[in-house]
C-alpha positions as CSV (number, residue, x, y, z in Angstrom):
1,M,0.0,0.0,0.0
2,Q,2.8,2.4,0.9
3,L,4.6,1.8,-2.4
4,F,1.4,2.4,-4.3
5,A,0.6,5.6,-2.4
6,Q,4.1,6.9,-3.1
7,N,3.8,6.2,-6.8
8,R,0.1,6.8,-7.4
9,L,0.5,10.2,-9.2
10,K,3.4,9.0,-11.3
11,I,1.5,5.9,-12.4
12,F,-1.6,8.0,-13.3
13,T,0.7,10.5,-15.2
14,Y,2.2,7.6,-17.1
15,I,-1.2,6.3,-18.1
16,Q,-2.4,9.7,-19.1
17,S,0.6,10.1,-21.4
18,L,-0.6,7.1,-23.3
19,L,-4.3,8.0,-23.5
20,P,-5.3,11.5,-24.7
21,N,-8.7,11.4,-23.0
22,R,-8.5,12.1,-19.2
23,A,-11.7,10.1,-18.5
24,D,-10.3,7.1,-20.3
25,A,-7.0,7.5,-18.3
26,E,-9.0,7.6,-15.1
27,D,-10.9,4.4,-16.0
28,V,-7.6,2.6,-16.8
29,F,-6.0,3.9,-13.7
30,Q,-8.8,2.4,-11.6
31,R,-8.3,-1.0,-13.3
32,V,-4.5,-0.8,-12.9
33,S,-4.9,0.0,-9.2
34,I,-7.0,-3.1,-8.7
35,L,-4.6,-5.2,-10.8
36,L,-1.6,-4.0,-8.8
37,W,-3.4,-5.0,-5.6
38,K,-4.3,-8.4,-7.0
39,K,-0.8,-9.1,-8.5
40,F,1.3,-7.7,-5.7
41,A,2.3,-11.2,-4.7
42,E,4.1,-11.4,-8.1
43,F,6.1,-8.2,-7.4
44,D,9.8,-8.8,-7.0
45,S,10.9,-6.5,-4.1
46,E,14.4,-6.4,-5.7
47,R,12.9,-4.4,-8.6
48,E,11.7,-0.9,-8.6
49,F,7.9,-0.7,-7.9
50,F,7.2,2.1,-10.3
51,S,8.8,0.2,-13.3
52,W,6.8,-2.9,-12.4
53,A,3.6,-0.8,-12.1
54,C,4.2,0.9,-15.4
55,G,4.6,-2.6,-17.0
56,V,1.2,-3.6,-15.7
57,A,-0.3,-0.2,-16.7
58,Y,1.2,-0.6,-20.2
59,Y,-0.6,-3.9,-20.9
60,E,-3.8,-2.6,-19.4
61,V,-3.7,0.5,-21.7
62,R,-3.1,-1.7,-24.7
63,N,-6.0,-3.8,-23.7
64,F,-8.2,-0.7,-23.2
65,I,-7.3,0.6,-26.7
66,R,-8.0,-2.7,-28.3
67,V,-11.4,-3.1,-26.7
68,A,-12.3,0.6,-27.3
69,A,-11.4,0.4,-31.0
70,R,-13.7,-2.6,-31.3
71,D,-16.6,-1.1,-29.3
72,R,-16.7,2.4,-30.7
73,M,-18.8,2.9,-33.8
74,Q,-16.7,4.2,-36.7
75,F,-18.3,6.0,-39.6
76,D,-16.7,5.6,-43.0
77,E,-15.5,8.6,-45.0
78,Q,-18.4,8.5,-47.5
79,L,-21.0,8.6,-44.7
80,I,-19.3,11.5,-42.9
81,E,-19.1,13.4,-46.2
82,S,-22.8,12.8,-46.9
83,L,-23.8,13.8,-43.4
84,A,-21.7,17.0,-43.6
85,E,-23.2,17.9,-47.0
86,R,-26.7,17.4,-45.8
87,R,-26.0,19.4,-42.6
88,A,-24.6,22.3,-44.7
89,N,-27.7,22.2,-47.0
90,L,-30.0,22.1,-44.0
91,L,-28.3,25.1,-42.4
92,S,-28.4,27.0,-45.6
93,S,-32.1,26.3,-46.0
94,V,-32.8,27.3,-42.4
95,Q,-30.8,30.5,-42.8
96,E,-32.7,31.3,-46.0
97,K,-36.1,30.8,-44.2
98,I,-34.9,33.0,-41.3
99,E,-34.1,35.8,-43.8
100,L,-37.6,35.4,-45.4
101,L,-39.2,35.4,-42.0
102,K,-37.4,38.6,-41.1
103,D,-38.7,40.2,-44.3
104,C,-42.3,39.0,-43.6
105,L,-42.0,40.3,-40.0
106,S,-41.0,43.7,-41.3
107,Q,-44.3,43.8,-43.3
108,L,-46.4,43.5,-40.1
109,K,-48.0,46.5,-38.3
110,P,-45.6,47.9,-35.7
111,D,-47.9,46.8,-32.9
112,D,-48.1,43.2,-34.1
113,K,-44.4,43.1,-34.7
114,S,-43.8,44.4,-31.2
115,L,-46.1,41.8,-29.7
116,L,-44.3,39.0,-31.4
117,I,-40.9,40.3,-30.4
118,K,-41.9,40.7,-26.8
119,A,-43.6,37.2,-26.7
120,Y,-40.9,35.2,-28.5
121,Q,-37.6,37.1,-28.5
122,E,-37.8,38.9,-25.1
123,G,-39.6,36.1,-23.4
124,V,-42.3,38.3,-21.7
125,S,-45.0,36.1,-20.3
126,F,-48.1,35.7,-22.3
127,E,-50.3,36.5,-19.3
128,S,-48.6,39.8,-18.7
129,L,-48.8,40.7,-22.4
130,A,-52.5,39.9,-22.4
131,N,-53.0,42.1,-19.3
132,E,-51.1,44.9,-20.9
133,R,-53.4,44.8,-23.9
134,N,-56.6,44.4,-21.8
135,V,-57.6,41.1,-23.4
136,T,-58.2,37.6,-22.1
137,L,-55.5,35.1,-22.3
138,H,-57.6,33.1,-24.7
139,S,-57.9,36.1,-27.0
140,F,-54.2,36.7,-26.7
141,Y,-53.4,33.1,-27.8
142,N,-55.8,33.5,-30.7
143,R,-54.0,36.7,-31.8
144,L,-50.6,35.0,-31.6
145,S,-51.9,32.1,-33.6
146,Q,-53.2,34.4,-36.3
147,L,-49.9,36.2,-36.6
148,R,-47.9,33.0,-36.7
149,R,-50.1,31.7,-39.5
150,R,-49.7,35.0,-41.4
151,L,-46.0,34.8,-41.1
152,F,-46.0,31.1,-42.1
153,H,-48.0,31.8,-45.3
154,C,-45.8,34.8,-46.1
155,V,-42.7,32.6,-46.0
156,Q,-44.4,29.8,-48.0
157,L,-45.5,32.3,-50.6
158,K,-41.9,33.7,-51.0
159,L,-40.5,30.2,-51.2
160,S,-43.0,29.2,-53.9
161,V,-42.4,32.4,-55.9
162,D,-38.7,31.7,-56.0
163,G,-39.4,28.0,-57.0
164,R,-38.0,26.6,-53.8
165,S,-39.7,24.0,-51.6
166,A,-40.6,24.6,-47.9
């Protein structure tokens, strides 16, 4: 126990130098600690403990890498390229729709635009906005629904005029 306690940090540092991920190094260190305890009877007291412990750690790291490589799902290059392309297209489409939405929003009456901005961008509670406008919460929800539908149809119309799909 005393030998392990004296060399604990050096053993962990050795393991961490072999594994770039700290969490993996910590996992392996736990396993090595148990192995050192179980195999201590095999330790030759004429040898240096740290060297022996590093030998045990080395084989445990190799085992960890072998098992991790087998367990981890690997994507092939073609799939990664396809996913990246689809993601780029999706982001482009979303950005385009955001720009169209901004244009449609600018066409609303100032009061309606202000209402939407307070409700969705500033996060003002719907109840306080309804009270501010002296309407019931139900009526307020209906107004928001009408405005959202109007914006949706405006964006759809702009997309169809440009020959793009929604």
